[in-house]
C-alpha positions, 0 to 999 in steps of 0.5 A: 622408585621402590616406595612408588611401586608399592604404592602401585601394589595397594592401587591394585589391591583395591581394584580386588576389592572393587571388582565383586562389589557390584556383581550382584546387583546387575546379576540378580535380576537373572540369578533370582528366577534361575535359582528360584530365590525371593526377590528380596534375597538379594538383599541376604546375600549382600547382608552376609558379605559385608557381615564377613567384612564388618567381623574382618575389618574389626580385627584387621589391626591385629592381623596386619600386626601378626602377619604383615599387609602383604600376606593380609593382602594376598590371603584376602584376595584368593578367599575372594577369588574362590567364592567368586569361583564358587559363586559361578557353579553355586547350584542354589540360594543356600550355597551362595549364602555359604559362599557369601562368608568368605567373600566377605571376609576376604574383602574386609581384613585389608581394607582398614589397614591399607586406609590408615596407611595411606591417610597417614603417610600420603597427601590427600591426592594419593586417598582419592586415587586409591579409592579411584582404583576401587572404582576401576574394579566396581565399573568392571564388574557390570561390564564383564557381567553385561557382556555375559548376560547379553550373550545368553543370560550367563550370569554364571559366566560373569562371575567365573570371568571375574574369579579368574581375573581375581586369581590373576590378581593373587598371582601378581601379588604372590610374585611382589610378596617379598617387596612388602618386607623390603618396603617395610625396611626401607620406607619410614613413615613420612608422619603426619607432616604430609597430610596435617600437622599434630596441631592441626587437630589435637595439642600434644597433651590432648593426644596423650589423653586420646591415646590412653582413653575410648576414641568414641568419647572424642568430640565428633567421632560418634557423628562422623561414623553416622555420615560414613553409615549413611554414605554407604547406604546411598552408594550400596543401595544404588549398586544394588537395587539400580538395576532392578529399578531401571528393569522394573520402573524404566522398563529397560532390558537386562543387559542396558540395566546393567551397562547404566549401573556400570556408568553410575560406578564409572562416574565415581571412578572418574570423579575420585580420579579428578578429585585426587588433582582438585584436592591439591587447591581445595581442601577435603572439607569442601570437596566433601560438602560439594559432593553431597550437595551433587549427590542429592541433586542426582537423586532428585534427578532420578525421582522426577517422572521424566524421560528414561535416559535422564535416569543415566544422567542422574545415576551418573551425577550421584557417582560423580557427587559421591566420588570425593566423600569416602576418600576425603573422610577417610583421610581427614581422619587423622587431622580431625582426632589425631594420630594417636587414635587414628588407626582405631577411629579408622577401624570403626569408620570402615566396620560402621560403613559395612554396617550401613552396606549390609542393613540399609540396602536389604532394608530398602529390598525388604520394603521394595518387596512389600510396597514398589521398587519405585520407592528406589529415588525416595530412599536414595534422597533421603539417605544422602539428605541424612549423610549431608545433615550429619557431615555438617553437625560434624563441621560445626563440632570441630569448628567450635573446637577449633580443628576446622575453618570450614 
């Protein structure tokens, strides 16, 4: 019972992580003229947020080891809530850039640690549902912002509302803080048997070699990092620039575009909820491949010069396709590369994922400002194709090493 409630707390923490992730993209068409910023400045803000996230994810292991997961989670949410409150009062781009630093730092430290914990101690459906709860937060964010902007274009009210919700989550985490120590003393790790056996990925002797060596030298790790890079390139480029594309190219009102982007995140959320059940019958590798094909199909639908309503369908299809990829890739980490290095590789994966979030959407923003936002579906399709080709290369490497049957 206590262990189940502990899992719910982790889910709650991922709602907190998801809430701010989708706000900037839907609010930017209103924020840009209000603060007098350049169009591509949204990319700079996104870069600052995810830059802080990269730093904190790389040091997450030592922070959690020293202070405990509960304290790190609490402080992470507190930093995020405070930064969002600051966003609602920020008078200029300069202040938004400063506030983006604690916003990113607050989001990153807990992410890698919780992902590694669930990958090692829970079955695949729990990982999908964990990231489904991130999608709950990411879906609620644009809905809240859309409601605020629909009234009087008050993007500041949207950020203020989300900050209050974050502070509520902080209060809940504070009340349940003693539970983390209780679970730590009572819940013994279930071990890799709940995911895969150690021999599914590496022999005991090879695991000892991996424990002493550089995890980047393990076959398939570097190419796997490339998959994470371009996965986040797709996910966050759609989230950041999707509303601008719909407004600038499809001629939709701001509030309508915000709702449509919210439905994109809703596709990710619903898809991950369904994936949790599907993993009981279908393995992770098949789900990853199916998701990539679906995301590519959605990008093609966006690219075609059809009725604007089909752009909504394309966004939802992309969201549904992305749904299983990230959690299934994370859950495969111990099985593919062994438990001995899974925590370090998980940290590298999260850092590279955030690098994709940091670099690729701002890069597209620069290109769009110089050429046209109409390139949006072309770039999304390109990122998705690179992601799938890299993933297939990983599968071939693991198959030759006897670590995969797909």
